[in-house]
N, C-alpha and C positions, 0 to 999 in steps of 0.2 A: 689045662688052663681054662679059666672062666672068662666068658665074654660078657661085659657089663654094658648094657645100653643105658644111656643117660640123655638128658635134655628133652627136646620136643618129642622125639620118638618114644622115650620112656613114658612120658605123660600120656601119649596116645595109647600105648600098650596097657597102661594102668587103667585108663578109661574103659577099654574093651574088656579087660578082665573083670572090672567091677560090674559092668553091665551083664556079663555072662554069669557071674556068681550071685547076682541079686535074685531075691525071691519074687518081688512084685515089679511094678513098672517104676524103675528108677533110672536116673541119668546122673552121671558124676563127671565133674571137671576137675582135673588135677593140674596144679601149676607146674610149669616146666622145672622150676626150682623155687626155693624160698623167696618170696617177694616178687615173683615173676608173672602174676596175673596181668594181662595186657590193658586193663581198664583202670579208670581213675577211682571208681568206687565199686563195691562188691555187688550192688544191684545191677550195674552194667554187665558184669561177668555172668551173673545168673541169667540174664536176658539171652545169652547165647544158647541156652538149652531149649529144644523144641517143646512147644506147648506152654512156655513161660513168657509172660509179658510183664512189663514194669510200668508203673505210673510215674509220671515225671512232675517235678516241681515247676514253678513258674520260670525258673532259670533254665529249664531244659535238662537238668540233671536227674537221672533215675533215682527213685527213692524207695518205692514199695513193690513187692512181688505179687503177681497174680498168676495162678496156675489154672489151666484148662478153661479160661474165660470167666471164672468166678471172681468176685471182688477180692481186693487185697486183704480184707479182714477175714477171709476164709482160709488164708494160708498161715500155717504155723511155722515160726522161725526158731531154730535151735542153734545154740553155740556149743560145740563139742557135746551134743546130746542133751543139753540143759536148755529150758525155755529162756527166751530173750524178751525183756521188757525195756523199751526205750521210749522215753517221753520226748516227742518231737513237736516242733512248731509247724503248723500247717497254714498255708495261705489260701487254700481253696475251699474252706468251710465244710469239708467232709468230716464225718466222724472217724475217730481213730481207735476203733474197738480193739482188735488184736493186731493191728498193723505195726510193723517195725520199720522205722526209717533206716534203710540200709545205707543211705548216703553219708551217714556219720562214721561208717566203718571203712578204713582204708584197705585196699587189696593187699598191701604188703604184709598184713598180719595173717593171711590165710594161705593154705596149701591145697585145700580140697573143698569142693562144694558138692553136696548131694541133694538132689530133688527127688523125693518119693511121691509119686503121683497116686499110689495106692497104699493103704495102711498095711503094716506088717505086725505080727504078734509081739515083736520086740519093742514097739513104740507104745508108751503108756497112753498117749492121746495124740491124735493127729488132727490136722486141719481138714475141713470138709473138702477143700480143693487139693490139698497135699501138704507136704512138710519139706522145708528147706533146712538142711543141717550144714552149718559152716564149721569147718575144722581149722583150728589155728595151727600155726607152725609150731614144731616141737624140736627140742635140741637134737634128737636122734634121727630126724629126717635127713640130716647130712652130718654124720659123725665127724669128730675132729674139731679143729678150730677154724671158724669161718666168719667172714665179715661181708655183709651184703649192703651195698649202698645204692640209693636211688635218688637222683636229682632231676627235677623237671622245671622248665620255665614256660610260662604262658604269656603271650603278648596280647594285651587288650588294646585294640585299635581305637576304641571309643575314648577310653581314659588316657590313652597314650602312655601307658605304663606297662611294665613287665612284672608279672607276679612269679613267684617261685615257691617251690616246696621240695622237701627232701625227707629221706628217712634212712636210718641205719639200723640194721639187725645184726646181732653178733651171737654166735653160739660157741660153746666149748663143751666137749664131752671128755670124760675120764673113764676109759674102759667101756664096759657095757652096763655099768651100774648107775652112773651119775652124770647129769648134764645140765647146763644152764643156757637159757636163751634170753637175751635182753634187747 
């Protein structure tokens, strides 16, 4: 019989294996399950990696990633290995050269974050500080038919209102050949 480890322990085991198998200085965070990153945006999740800091908007929400003390425009951000370009609105009058505003990306879409602090031959181009690769959820991350729902409410004491947000991710796989994630 096979023993299958899942949940939080499986994500910790995956992180340790990724670190062990990496060529350079890399750190990887795996979500416990699809849509299970503990933060509200992906910048806050990347901030959990040692040597990574984030810049914050005037609202206090994390937006850009800085690696090893260099500015946020020295960090290259990839989405599934492809460069990301997001036009963001800044309120602090800084230039937005190569910066990517990660506060626009919800954590529910991602299952893995990898921060490469040193370049590797497999990277076409890296940032001077490092590279952040965001891996989106895929249908075969959890084969079969699954539905993941997330609902959150935030109470604003100043406005005396309650805000809410939610997301639903569903996947279906047929055998080992075809799968859909919506």
